[in-house]
N, CA and C of each residue as an Amber inpcrd file, in Angstrom:
protein
   360
 111.0640000  36.9230000 125.1420000 109.8670000  36.2710000 124.6060000
 109.7230000  34.9150000 125.2790000 108.5060000  34.6260000 125.7180000
 108.2330000  33.3320000 126.3240000 107.1200000  32.6180000 125.5590000
 106.7990000  31.4180000 125.9670000 105.7890000  30.6040000 125.2950000
 104.4030000  31.2280000 125.2960000 104.0550000  31.9180000 126.3840000
 102.7390000  32.5600000 126.4560000 102.6220000  33.7290000 125.4680000
 103.7110000  34.4720000 125.2890000 103.7040000  35.5700000 124.3040000
 103.5390000  35.0330000 122.8900000 104.1890000  33.9250000 122.6150000
 104.0940000  33.3000000 121.2990000 102.6600000  32.8170000 121.0520000
 102.0790000  32.1670000 122.0430000 100.6950000  31.6730000 121.9030000
  99.7190000  32.8380000 121.7640000  99.9080000  33.8850000 122.5320000
  99.0550000  35.0860000 122.4440000  99.1340000  35.6910000 121.0490000
 100.3430000  35.7940000 120.5240000 100.5380000  36.3470000 119.1890000
  99.7980000  35.4990000 118.1520000  99.9260000  34.1890000 118.2580000
  99.2530000  33.2820000 117.3160000  97.7360000  33.4720000 117.3690000
  97.1920000  33.5380000 118.5550000  95.7350000  33.6950000 118.7170000
  95.2670000  35.0470000 118.1790000  96.0030000  36.1120000 118.4760000
  95.6050000  37.4380000 117.9900000  95.6380000  37.5170000 116.4590000
  96.6730000  36.9550000 115.8600000  96.7480000  36.9710000 114.3960000
  95.6250000  36.1340000 113.8120000  95.3840000  34.9570000 114.3770000
  94.3230000  34.0720000 113.8680000  92.9490000  34.7420000 113.9720000
  92.7100000  35.4840000 115.0570000  91.4080000  36.1300000 115.2500000
  91.2300000  37.3560000 114.3550000  92.3100000  38.0350000 114.0220000
  92.1970000  39.2810000 113.2770000  92.3430000  39.1320000 111.7750000
  92.7590000  37.9960000 111.3190000  92.8610000  37.7430000 109.8810000
  91.8640000  36.6730000 109.4980000  91.0260000  36.9990000 108.5540000
  90.0400000  36.0430000 108.0760000  90.5780000  35.4290000 106.7980000
  90.4060000  34.1430000 106.6500000  90.8220000  33.4830000 105.4280000
  91.5260000  32.1790000 105.7050000  91.8360000  31.5130000 104.6200000
  92.5150000  30.2350000 104.7180000  94.0030000  30.3860000 104.5060000
  94.6700000  29.2650000 104.3020000  96.1240000  29.2880000 104.1620000
  96.6200000  30.0530000 102.9360000  95.7800000  30.2440000 101.9510000
  96.2100000  31.0040000 100.7770000  96.0260000  32.5070000 100.9810000
  95.4080000  32.9150000 102.0910000  95.1320000  34.3280000 102.3290000
  95.8620000  34.9080000 103.5430000  96.3410000  34.0570000 104.4200000
  97.0190000  34.5480000 105.6130000  98.1690000  33.6130000 105.9850000
  99.0990000  34.1470000 106.7400000 100.2320000  33.3720000 107.2460000
 100.1340000  33.3940000 108.7610000  99.9480000  32.2330000 109.3480000
  99.8650000  32.1590000 110.8070000 101.2600000  31.9160000 111.3780000
 101.6070000  32.6370000 112.4390000 102.9210000  32.4180000 113.0510000
 102.9440000  31.0800000 113.7960000 104.1290000  30.5290000 113.9970000
 104.2060000  29.2610000 114.7410000 103.7990000  29.4560000 116.1990000
 103.4400000  28.3610000 116.8230000 102.9910000  28.4170000 118.2140000
 104.0870000  28.0460000 119.2060000 105.2680000  27.7560000 118.7030000
 106.3660000  27.3460000 119.5900000 107.6120000  28.1580000 119.2860000
 108.4680000  28.2650000 120.2710000 109.7580000  28.9280000 120.0910000
 110.7330000  27.9620000 119.4310000 111.6050000  28.4800000 118.5970000
 112.6280000  27.6790000 117.9340000 113.9000000  27.7160000 118.7720000
 114.7560000  26.7500000 118.5680000 116.0530000  26.7460000 119.2540000
 117.0290000  27.5880000 118.4590000 117.9700000  28.2130000 119.1280000
 118.9830000  29.0030000 118.4530000 119.0200000  30.4290000 118.9570000
 119.7520000  31.2720000 118.2310000 119.9190000  32.6770000 118.6300000
 118.6410000  33.4920000 118.4720000 117.8560000  33.1830000 117.4490000
 116.6130000  33.9260000 117.1910000 115.4320000  32.9680000 117.3580000
 114.9160000  32.8230000 118.5820000 113.8880000  31.8090000 118.8270000
 112.5290000  32.1200000 118.1850000 112.2920000  33.3810000 117.8580000
 110.9900000  33.7370000 117.2830000 111.1980000  34.9050000 116.3340000
 111.1740000  34.6360000 115.0450000 111.4950000  35.6630000 114.0530000
 110.2910000  36.5080000 113.6370000 109.1220000  36.1870000 114.1400000
 107.9010000  36.9030000 113.7680000 107.7050000  38.1190000 114.6610000
 107.2140000  39.2450000 114.0930000 106.9030000  40.3890000 114.9560000
 105.6510000  40.1040000 115.7750000 105.6620000  40.5480000 117.0080000
 104.4890000  40.3450000 117.8620000 103.4230000  41.3740000 117.5060000
 102.2090000  40.8950000 117.4170000 101.0710000  41.7500000 117.0750000
 100.4770000  42.2830000 118.3670000 100.5850000  43.6020000 118.5480000
 100.0310000  44.1890000 119.7630000  99.0960000  45.3510000 119.4790000
  99.1770000  45.9280000 118.2800000  98.2780000  47.0230000 117.9230000
  98.1030000  47.0410000 116.4010000  97.0230000  47.6700000 115.9870000
  96.7500000  47.7760000 114.5490000  97.6810000  48.7780000 113.9040000
  97.9900000  48.6730000 112.6680000  97.6050000  47.6160000 111.7310000
  98.4480000  46.3580000 111.9480000  97.9100000  45.2630000 111.4930000
  98.5840000  43.9800000 111.5830000  99.8610000  44.0220000 110.7400000
 100.9750000  43.4890000 111.2150000 102.2000000  43.4790000 110.3980000
 101.9770000  42.7890000 109.0520000 102.5740000  43.3370000 108.0200000
 102.3710000  42.8490000 106.6530000 102.8390000  41.4120000 106.4480000
 103.7620000  40.9420000 107.2800000 104.2850000  39.5900000 107.0770000
 103.2250000  38.5090000 107.3030000 102.1000000  38.8500000 107.9240000
 101.0390000  37.8790000 108.1550000 100.0330000  37.8160000 106.9990000
 100.1620000  38.7200000 106.0490000  99.2580000  38.7490000 104.8950000
  99.9430000  38.1110000 103.6950000  99.2630000  37.2230000 103.0270000
  99.7980000  36.6340000 101.7960000  99.4850000  37.5590000 100.6400000
 100.3390000  37.5330000  99.6620000 100.0610000  38.2690000  98.4310000
  98.8930000  37.5930000  97.7410000  97.9330000  38.3630000  97.2360000
  96.8040000  37.7350000  96.5590000  97.2700000  36.9970000  95.3110000
  96.6630000  35.8390000  95.1010000  96.9900000  35.0680000  93.9140000
  96.4530000  35.7820000  92.6890000  97.2300000  35.7480000  91.6340000
  96.7660000  36.3700000  90.4070000  95.6120000  35.5470000  89.8590000
  94.6100000  36.2440000  89.4210000  93.4150000  35.5920000  88.9200000
  93.7200000  34.9740000  87.5660000  93.9390000  33.6770000  87.5700000
  94.2360000  32.9950000  86.3270000  92.9280000  32.5820000  85.6700000
  92.6930000  33.0990000  84.5060000  91.4940000  32.7220000  83.7730000
  91.8900000  31.6750000  82.7490000  91.3460000  30.5100000  82.9400000
  91.6500000  29.4160000  82.0390000  90.7440000  29.4910000  80.8240000
  91.3130000  29.2570000  79.6860000  90.5300000  29.2580000  78.4540000
  89.7590000  27.9620000  78.4150000  88.4570000  28.0690000  78.4020000
  87.6180000  26.8880000  78.3990000  86.7870000  26.8900000  77.1310000
  87.0510000  25.9430000  76.2740000  86.3050000  25.8210000  75.0290000
  85.2530000  24.7380000  75.2070000  84.1110000  25.1390000  75.6270000
  83.0120000  24.1880000  75.7150000  81.7320000  24.8830000  75.2690000
  80.7380000  24.1020000  75.0960000  79.4710000  24.5970000  74.5640000
  78.8460000  25.6670000  75.4560000  78.9640000  25.4930000  76.7490000
  78.3590000  26.4440000  77.6880000  79.0530000  27.7960000  77.6210000
  80.3750000  27.7870000  77.5620000  81.1360000  29.0310000  77.4750000
  80.8030000  29.7750000  76.1810000  80.6780000  29.0540000  75.0850000
  80.3260000  29.6740000  73.8090000  78.9280000  30.2840000  73.8650000
  78.0110000  29.6020000  74.5650000  76.6560000  30.1300000  74.6920000
  76.6680000  31.4330000  75.4970000  77.4970000  31.5140000  76.5170000
  77.5910000  32.7410000  77.3110000  78.1230000  33.8990000  76.4780000
  79.0710000  33.6220000  75.6140000  79.6620000  34.6740000  74.7800000
  78.6600000  35.2260000  73.7690000  77.7010000  34.4000000  73.3670000
  76.7150000  34.8110000  72.3580000  75.3470000  35.0480000  72.9770000
  75.2900000  35.7880000  74.0620000  74.0190000  35.9950000  74.7660000
  73.4430000  37.3790000  74.4920000  73.4800000  37.8190000  73.2810000
  73.0040000  39.1590000  72.9220000  71.4690000  39.2020000  72.8530000
  70.8380000  39.1680000  73.9910000  69.3790000  39.3210000  74.1130000
  68.6110000  38.3850000  73.1850000  69.0340000  37.1350000  73.1150000
  68.3340000  36.1560000  72.3010000  67.0310000  35.7700000  72.9920000
  66.0110000  35.5220000  72.1940000  64.7550000  35.0690000  72.7890000
  64.9480000  33.6370000  73.2660000  64.4810000  33.3580000  74.4500000
  64.6190000  32.0310000  75.0310000  66.0140000  31.7480000  75.5620000
  66.8300000  32.7790000  75.6870000  68.2070000  32.5640000  76.1440000
  68.2500000  31.9870000  77.5520000  67.4130000  32.5020000  78.4510000
  67.4370000  32.0460000  79.8350000  67.0440000  30.5700000  79.9420000
  66.0140000  30.1760000  79.2150000  65.6000000  28.7730000  79.2160000
  66.6720000  27.8660000  78.6290000  67.2870000  28.3200000  77.5440000
  68.3650000  27.5700000  76.9130000  69.5530000  27.4550000  77.8740000
  69.8270000  28.5400000  78.5750000  70.9220000  28.5660000  79.5400000
  70.6630000  27.5690000  80.6690000  69.4510000  27.5560000  81.1980000
  69.1000000  26.6170000  82.2630000  69.2790000  25.1770000  81.8050000
  68.8270000  24.8920000  80.5710000  68.9210000  23.5390000  80.0350000
  70.3840000  23.1030000  79.9140000  71.2260000  23.9630000  79.3490000
  72.6420000  23.6340000  79.1900000  73.3390000  23.5030000  80.5380000
  73.0160000  24.3990000  81.4660000  73.6450000  24.3680000  82.7830000
  73.3200000  23.0540000  83.5000000  72.0540000  22.6580000  83.4900000
  71.6610000  21.4010000  84.1470000  72.3240000  20.1980000  83.4720000
  72.3950000  20.2320000  82.1590000  73.0200000  19.1350000  81.4140000
  74.5000000  19.0030000  81.7690000  75.1900000  20.1130000  81.8190000
  76.6240000  20.0800000  82.1260000  76.8610000  19.6960000  83.5790000
  76.0670000  20.2270000  84.4990000  76.2780000  19.9350000  85.9180000
  75.9970000  18.4720000  86.2520000  75.1170000  17.8170000  85.5000000
  74.8590000  16.4040000  85.7610000  75.8730000  15.4960000  85.0660000
  76.4130000  15.9420000  83.9410000  77.3480000  15.0800000  83.2190000
  78.8100000  15.3660000  83.5650000  79.2340000  16.6330000  83.5310000
  80.6380000  16.9960000  83.7900000  80.7050000  18.2490000  84.6550000
  80.4560000  18.1440000  85.9530000  80.4160000  19.3480000  86.7950000
  81.7650000  20.0450000  86.9560000  82.8610000  19.3610000  86.6980000
  84.1720000  19.9850000  86.8830000  84.5880000  20.8680000  85.7170000
  83.8060000  20.8940000  84.6500000  84.1280000  21.7380000  83.4930000
  83.9080000  23.2140000  83.8160000  82.8430000  23.5080000  84.5540000
  82.4980000  24.9030000  84.8350000  83.2960000  25.3780000  86.0410000
  84.1880000  26.3260000  85.8000000  85.0520000  26.8720000  86.8490000
  84.4630000  28.1670000  87.3940000  85.1250000  28.7540000  88.3790000
  84.6390000  29.9480000  89.0550000  84.4190000  31.1360000  88.1550000
  85.3420000  31.3670000  87.2060000  85.1830000  32.5280000  86.3320000
  83.9760000  32.3620000  85.4110000  83.6820000  31.1310000  84.9880000
  82.5080000  30.8850000  84.1490000  81.2380000  31.0800000  84.9710000
  81.2240000  30.5980000  86.2070000  80.0480000  30.7820000  87.0710000
  79.7950000  32.2570000  87.3600000  80.8620000  33.0220000  87.5660000
  80.7030000  34.4600000  87.8070000  80.1290000  35.1450000  86.5740000
  80.6170000  34.7670000  85.4020000  80.1030000  35.3600000  84.1690000
  78.6490000  34.9650000  83.9470000  78.3090000  33.7060000  84.2430000
  76.9320000  33.2400000  84.1170000  76.0100000  34.0410000  85.0220000
  76.4020000  34.2170000  86.2670000  75.5790000  34.9680000  87.2120000
  75.3820000  36.4050000  86.7440000  76.4340000  37.0230000  86.2520000
  76.3460000  38.3950000  85.7660000  75.3980000  38.5070000  84.5710000
  75.4960000  37.5600000  83.6400000  74.6310000  37.5980000  82.4490000
  73.1670000  37.3370000  82.8180000  72.9350000  36.4040000  83.7480000
  71.5530000  36.1120000  84.1510000  70.9430000  37.3260000  84.8550000
  71.7060000  37.9600000  85.7270000  71.1940000  39.1540000  86.4200000
  70.9070000  40.2520000  85.4140000  71.8120000  40.4760000  84.4550000
  71.5740000  41.4780000  83.4000000  70.3080000  41.1630000  82.6140000
  70.1660000  39.8810000  82.2650000  68.9990000  39.4590000  81.4800000
  67.6870000  39.6680000  82.2730000  67.7220000  39.2830000  83.5630000
  66.5090000  39.4280000  84.3840000  66.1950000  40.8980000  84.6820000
  67.2210000  41.7270000  84.7990000  66.9630000  43.1470000  85.0850000
  66.4350000  43.8740000  83.8570000  66.7350000  43.3710000  82.6690000
  66.2130000  43.9830000  81.4440000  64.8170000  43.4860000  81.1030000
  64.3930000  42.3690000  81.7090000  63.0620000  41.8230000  81.4210000
  61.9950000  42.6700000  82.1080000  60.8400000  42.8110000  81.4460000
  59.7520000  43.6050000  82.0670000  59.1030000  42.9070000  83.2310000
């Protein structure tokens, strides 16, 4: 193994894996000193070696007790729900935007789409 093989391996892995540091493991670009200068398998054909893939993070759903979350839970086809939702969303985003996390936004989007698809 030489420096060019190591660099080639790094470039091939980087090009074939999409994602950030939490989704992929990039091999080093330099050889190490010692008996085993490069412990990573060289990528030369598909499939990509599993050691370059990170295990997916478990989806941690944080319990959020706030007014907006409670409103989402009680969205059983209430009249004016969409307008009320818009008002609360704008209020929260201007005052405390860090309260609404990804799982709440996903649930909001799902409920709004359901509500709009049921509307005539």
